[in-house]
C-alpha positions in Angstrom: 0.1 -0.1 0.0 2.8 2.4 0.9 4.5 1.7 -2.7 1.2 2.7 -4.2 0.7 5.7 -2.3 4.4 6.8 -3.3 4.0 5.9 -6.8 0.6 8.0 -7.1 2.8 10.9 -5.6 5.9 10.4 -7.7 3.9 10.3 -11.0 2.6 13.6 -10.2 6.1 15.2 -9.1 5.3 15.7 -5.9 8.1 15.6 -3.3 8.4 13.3 -0.6 9.7 15.0 2.7 10.6 14.3 6.3 10.0 17.0 9.0 10.6 16.6 13.0 8.5 14.5 15.4 9.8 17.1 18.1 8.8 20.6 18.1 8.5 23.4 20.9 5.0 24.4 20.2 1.9 22.4 19.3 -1.9 22.4 18.8 -4.0 24.5 20.7 -7.4 23.0 19.7 -9.4 21.6 22.3 -10.4 18.4 20.9 -6.5 17.4 20.2 -4.2 16.6 23.1 -0.3 16.5 22.5 2.4 14.4 24.1 5.0 16.0 25.8 8.5 15.2 27.2 11.0 17.4 29.2 14.6 17.8 27.1 17.4 18.3 29.5 20.1 19.6 27.2 18.7 23.0 25.4 21.0 25.3 24.3 20.1 27.6 26.9 21.3 25.4 29.6 18.2 24.9 31.4 15.2 22.3 31.0 12.4 23.1 28.0 9.3 20.9 27.4 9.0 19.5 23.8 6.0 18.3 21.8 5.3 15.0 19.9 3.7 16.2 16.9 -0.2 15.2 16.6 0.5 16.2 12.4 3.4 17.5 10.7 1.5 20.1 9.2 3.3 23.1 10.8 6.7 21.8 9.9 5.3 21.0 6.5 4.0 24.5 5.8 7.1 26.1 7.0 9.0 24.3 3.9 5.8 25.4 1.7 6.8 29.2 2.6 10.7 28.5 1.6 9.6 27.2 -1.6 9.3 23.6 -1.4 6.4 23.4 -4.0 4.0 20.5 -3.8 5.1 18.1 -1.2 4.0 14.9 1.1 5.2 13.0 4.0 4.3 9.7 5.5 5.3 9.7 9.2 4.2 8.8 12.7 1.9 11.3 14.7 0.9 11.3 18.3 -2.5 12.0 20.2 -2.8 11.7 23.9 -6.2 10.0 23.4 -7.5 6.5 24.6 -6.8 3.7 22.5 -10.0 2.4 20.6 -11.3 0.5 17.5 -10.0 3.3 15.1 -7.0 5.1 17.1 -4.2 4.1 18.3 -2.1 6.5 20.3 0.9 6.5 18.1 -0.4 6.4 14.1 0.8 6.7 10.6 -0.2 9.6 8.9 0.1 10.5 5.1 0.3 14.8 4.6 0.1 16.3 1.5 -0.1 20.0 0.4 -0.6 21.0 -3.5 -0.3 24.7 -4.5 -2.7 26.5 -6.2 -5.1 24.1 -5.4 -8.4 25.2 -3.7 -10.0 22.5 -1.3 -12.7 21.0 -4.5 -9.6 20.6 -6.6 -7.6 18.5 -3.4 -11.0 16.9 -2.9 -10.6 15.2 -6.5 -6.6 14.7 -5.8 -7.8 12.5 -2.1 -10.8 10.8 -4.5 -8.0 9.7 -6.9 -5.8 8.3 -4.5 -8.7 6.8 -2.9 -9.8 4.8 -6.3 -5.8 4.1 -6.5 -5.5 2.4 -3.2 -9.1 1.0 -2.4 -10.3 0.8 -5.6 -13.4 2.9 -4.9 -16.3 4.5 -7.3 -16.4 8.2 -7.5 -16.9 9.7 -3.9 -19.8 11.6 -3.1 -19.8 15.4 -2.2 -22.2 17.2 0.2 -21.8 20.2 2.5 -21.9 20.2 6.0 -25.1 22.0 6.2 -26.7 19.8 3.5 -25.7 16.5 5.3 -27.1 18.0 9.1 -30.1 19.2 7.7 -30.8 15.6 5.9 -29.5 13.5 9.0 -30.3 15.5 12.2 -33.0 17.7 10.6 -31.3 21.2 12.3 -29.5 23.6 10.0 -26.1 23.7 11.9 -25.3 27.5 10.8 -28.4 28.8 12.4 -29.5 26.9 15.3 -28.9 27.7 18.9 -27.7 25.9 21.5 -30.9 25.6 23.4 -32.6 24.4 20.1 -29.6 21.8 19.2 -30.0 20.4 22.8 -33.9 19.9 22.4 -32.9 17.8 19.2 -30.2 16.0 20.5 -32.7 14.4 22.9 -35.1 14.2 20.4 -32.5 12.1 18.4 -31.7 10.0 21.5 -28.6 11.5 23.1 -29.2 10.8 27.0 -26.0 12.9 29.0 -28.5 14.4 31.9 -27.1 17.0 33.2 -23.4 16.4 30.9 -25.1 17.7 27.7 -22.4 20.4 26.2 -23.1 23.8 26.6 -21.8 25.0 23.2 -22.9 24.8 20.0 -19.8 23.4 18.4 -19.0 20.9 20.6 -22.8 19.4 20.7 -22.5 19.6 16.7 -19.3 17.5 16.8 -20.9 15.1 19.1 -24.2 14.7 17.3 -22.4 14.2 13.7 -20.1 11.7 15.2 -22.9 9.8 16.5 -25.7 10.4 13.9 -24.2 11.4 10.8 -20.7 9.5 10.2 -22.1 6.1 10.7 -24.5 6.8 7.5 -22.4 8.4 4.7 -20.2 6.7 2.6 -21.2 3.5 3.1 -21.0 2.6 -0.6 -18.5 5.2 -1.8 -16.7 7.4 0.0 -18.4 10.8 0.9 -16.7 14.0 1.2 -18.3 16.6 3.8 -17.1 20.6 3.2 -18.2 23.6 4.4 -17.8 23.3 8.1 -18.9 26.0 10.2 -16.7 28.8 10.9 -16.1 28.0 14.5 -14.7 24.4 13.6 -12.4 26.1 10.6 -9.0 25.3 12.4 -6.6 26.2 10.2 -8.8 26.7 6.8 -9.8 30.0 5.2 -13.3 31.6 5.7 -15.7 30.7 2.6 -15.6 33.7 0.5 -19.3 33.6 -0.4 -20.6 31.9 3.1 -18.2 33.6 5.9 -20.2 31.2 7.9 -18.5 28.7 6.8 -14.9 27.2 6.3 -13.2 25.9 3.6 -12.5 22.7 5.4 -13.5 19.3 4.4 -13.5 15.5 5.6 -13.8 12.3 3.7 -15.9 9.3 5.3 -15.5 5.7 4.0 -17.6 2.7 5.5 -17.7 4.4 8.8 -14.4 5.6 9.3 -13.1 9.3 8.9 -10.1 9.1 6.7 -9.0 12.6 6.4 -9.1 16.1 6.9 -8.5 18.8 4.5 -8.2 22.6 4.2 -8.1 25.2 1.5 -5.2 26.8 3.9 -5.2 29.9 5.9 -2.3 32.1 4.9 -3.1 35.3 7.3 -0.3 35.1 10.0 -2.2 37.5 12.2 -5.6 35.7 12.0 -4.0 32.5 12.4 -2.2 33.8 15.8 -5.7 35.2 16.8 -7.6 31.7 16.4 -4.8 30.0 18.0 -5.5 32.4 21.2 -9.2 31.9 21.2 -8.5 28.1 21.3 -6.1 28.7 24.3 -8.9 31.0 25.9 -11.3 28.1 25.4 -9.0 25.5 26.8 -8.4 27.7 29.9 -12.6 28.2 30.3 -12.7 24.3 30.2 -10.1 23.7 32.5 -7.4 22.5 30.2 -4.0 24.2 30.5 -2.8 26.5 27.5 -0.3 25.3 24.7 2.6 27.2 23.6 2.3 28.5 20.1 4.6 27.4 17.6 6.2 30.7 16.3 8.5 28.9 14.0 5.3 28.4 12.1 3.7 31.5 12.8 6.6 33.4 11.5 7.1 31.4 8.4 3.1 32.7 7.9 4.6 36.3 8.1 6.9 35.5 5.4 4.1 34.2 2.8 2.6 30.6 2.5 1.9 30.3 -1.2 -2.0 29.8 -2.4 -2.6 25.8 -1.3 -4.8 23.4 0.1 -3.4 20.3 2.3 -4.9 17.4 3.8 -3.9 14.5 6.4 -5.4 11.1 5.8 -4.5 8.1 8.4 -2.7 5.3 6.6 -3.6 2.8 9.3 -7.3 3.0 8.8 -6.7 2.9 5.0 -5.0 -0.3 5.4 -8.0 -1.3 7.7 -10.6 -0.7 4.6 -8.2 -2.2 2.1 -8.2 -5.5 4.3 -11.9 -5.4 5.5 -10.8 -5.5 8.9 -12.9 -3.8 11.8 -10.2 -2.4 14.3 -6.8 -1.1 14.0 -5.1 -3.1 16.3 -4.9 -6.1 13.5 -3.1 -3.7 11.1 -0.6 -2.7 13.9 2.4 -5.1 14.2 2.4 -3.6 18.0 -0.6 -1.4 19.4 -0.1 0.5 22.5 -1.0 -2.4 24.4 1.7 -4.4 23.5 4.1 -1.6 22.3 
């Protein structure tokens, strides 16, 4: 499978790169937790905290800012989350960036790769708003928190007093429980146009500022990839990171150090591009018809 992936990119002249797994900065997203370690031998002569990367995104964008052109990477990534059917804390990630592509063009690139590796039919594309109206009977771009909480109860969500008290968290929960299992069963399904508060590192859509130029792809109940038409504004990116850290503090979580190297590179200029990250272990699960990630890993975390 790795050979098929590398052949796919070699045919298009996309350069394979390698970036560090350890970094001084990390993600601020409240839904992603990074592993950290103490480094005793810094140039400053004092201990410092380094983070295992949840994705090579920031480092790869630094290469793009330096003029690398189209690039891809197959690497290990780490997320401090419980192991489960589709997740191991250490996993293999495929990430790539195409210059002068918007997110719709990149969806075509992802679709072509899935057809090559999994022999899938042509993918379906649907907006986040459309799929939520179809499966949840709500408009995610207009719904209030109280309306969403009532609809969650109607759908069967039983969380008593622990019901999430913000729209985005509750939307993500309902989407994972009641939308993801229903889409992409016969062919991969691309969902695009996520609410702007879930933009992460994506641009705000120029035609509908309630949405972000972000997509995810699902196939047979598995989330395979997350992609963006990349944000290029360093000031806006720093603002989003600071907002994330504010939300982390309100939720009792420690704020995370920003990746200043990445932000400084954005200030120098990121070329217009789109990027996507895809779980390789999940891809292998689908190619082999396997239901648990442990079955495609030589040593899952329980036996590492």
